[in-house]
C-alpha positions in Angstrom: 90.0 19.1 -19.5 89.3 16.0 -21.4 90.3 12.9 -19.4 89.6 10.3 -22.0 88.5 10.2 -25.7 87.6 7.1 -27.7 86.4 6.7 -31.2 84.4 4.0 -32.7 83.4 3.0 -36.2 79.7 1.7 -36.3 79.6 -1.0 -38.8 76.2 -2.0 -40.1 77.6 -4.9 -42.1 78.8 -6.9 -39.1 75.8 -8.0 -36.9 78.3 -9.7 -34.3 79.6 -6.3 -33.6 76.1 -4.6 -32.9 76.4 -3.2 -29.3 80.4 -3.5 -29.4 81.1 0.3 -29.1 78.7 0.7 -26.1 80.0 -2.5 -24.5 83.5 -1.4 -24.9 83.0 2.1 -23.6 81.0 0.6 -20.6 84.1 -1.4 -19.7 86.3 1.7 -19.8 83.9 3.5 -17.4 84.0 0.6 -15.0 87.8 0.6 -15.2 87.9 4.4 -14.4 85.7 4.0 -11.3 82.7 6.0 -12.6 79.5 5.4 -10.4 77.5 2.5 -11.4 74.3 4.5 -11.9 76.1 6.7 -14.5 77.6 3.6 -16.2 74.2 2.2 -16.6 72.6 5.4 -17.9 75.6 5.9 -20.3 75.5 2.2 -21.6 71.6 2.4 -22.1 71.8 5.7 -24.1 74.9 4.8 -26.1 73.6 1.3 -27.0 70.2 2.7 -28.3 72.2 5.5 -30.3 74.5 2.9 -31.6 71.6 0.6 -32.8 69.9 3.6 -34.5 73.2 4.4 -36.2 73.2 0.9 -37.5 69.6 0.5 -38.4 68.6 4.0 -39.6 72.0 5.6 -40.3 73.6 2.7 -42.3 76.5 3.0 -40.0 78.8 5.9 -38.9 81.0 7.0 -36.2 81.0 7.6 -32.6 83.2 9.7 -30.4 82.9 9.4 -26.6 84.9 11.6 -24.2 85.0 12.2 -20.6 86.1 15.2 -18.5 85.7 16.4 -15.1 82.1 17.2 -15.4 80.4 14.9 -18.0 80.4 12.1 -20.4 79.9 13.3 -24.0 79.1 11.0 -26.7 78.6 12.0 -30.5 77.2 9.9 -33.1 77.4 10.9 -36.7 76.2 9.1 -39.9 75.4 9.9 -43.4 72.1 8.0 -43.7 68.8 9.3 -44.9 68.3 11.7 -41.9 65.2 12.2 -39.7 62.4 14.1 -41.4 60.6 15.0 -38.4 62.6 14.8 -35.0 59.5 15.4 -32.7 57.6 12.6 -34.2 60.7 10.3 -34.0 61.0 11.2 -30.3 57.6 9.7 -29.6 57.5 6.3 -28.0 56.6 3.5 -30.4 57.3 5.7 -33.6 59.5 3.7 -35.9 60.6 3.6 -39.5 62.4 0.2 -39.0 61.7 -2.3 -41.7 60.0 -5.6 -41.0 63.2 -7.5 -41.4 64.8 -5.3 -38.4 61.6 -5.8 -36.4 61.9 -9.7 -36.8 65.5 -9.3 -35.4 64.0 -7.8 -32.3 64.8 -4.2 -33.1 63.0 -1.2 -34.2 60.3 -0.9 -31.5 60.4 2.9 -31.5 62.0 3.2 -28.0 65.5 4.0 -29.0 65.4 7.9 -29.0 62.9 8.1 -26.0 65.4 5.9 -24.1 68.3 8.1 -24.9 66.5 11.1 -23.8 65.5 9.3 -20.4 69.0 8.3 -19.6 70.7 11.4 -20.7 71.3 14.7 -19.0 71.0 16.4 -22.4 70.2 15.2 -25.9 70.7 17.0 -29.0 69.7 15.8 -32.5 70.7 17.6 -35.7 69.3 16.1 -38.8 68.7 16.9 -42.4 66.7 14.7 -44.9 69.4 13.2 -47.3 72.4 14.5 -45.1 72.5 12.3 -42.3 72.1 12.8 -38.5 74.3 13.9 -35.5 73.2 12.8 -31.9 75.0 14.4 -29.0 74.4 12.7 -25.6 75.5 14.4 -22.4 75.6 12.6 -19.1 76.5 14.7 -16.1 78.9 13.2 -13.5 
């Protein structure tokens, strides 16, 4: 049974909102009394996915839900897609522009950090058609 469901628009044109969805959801988890280690893992995984959605996906949507057993967060974008998911999962691999790197992003740690902090990570992507990232964190 779904206990809570939240939806977020990930806007790439508002740098002040970068990280807003993950920060908002983190506050919600605290209010629900979710254990702090789960909150930390969720916040890290969600923030990394949110930033990737902004940088690489040109924005999109996130849907986060909590049930009795898990937290499930799905990010969808209509960006260029990931041509080689296996390569993108390697620490240090990045396709971020120099402008993005100068802002302090694009170090190639996003997907590996998501995987490290999630119980299950699923990535569906097709070049030219966008990406769907599903993060599961067991309670």
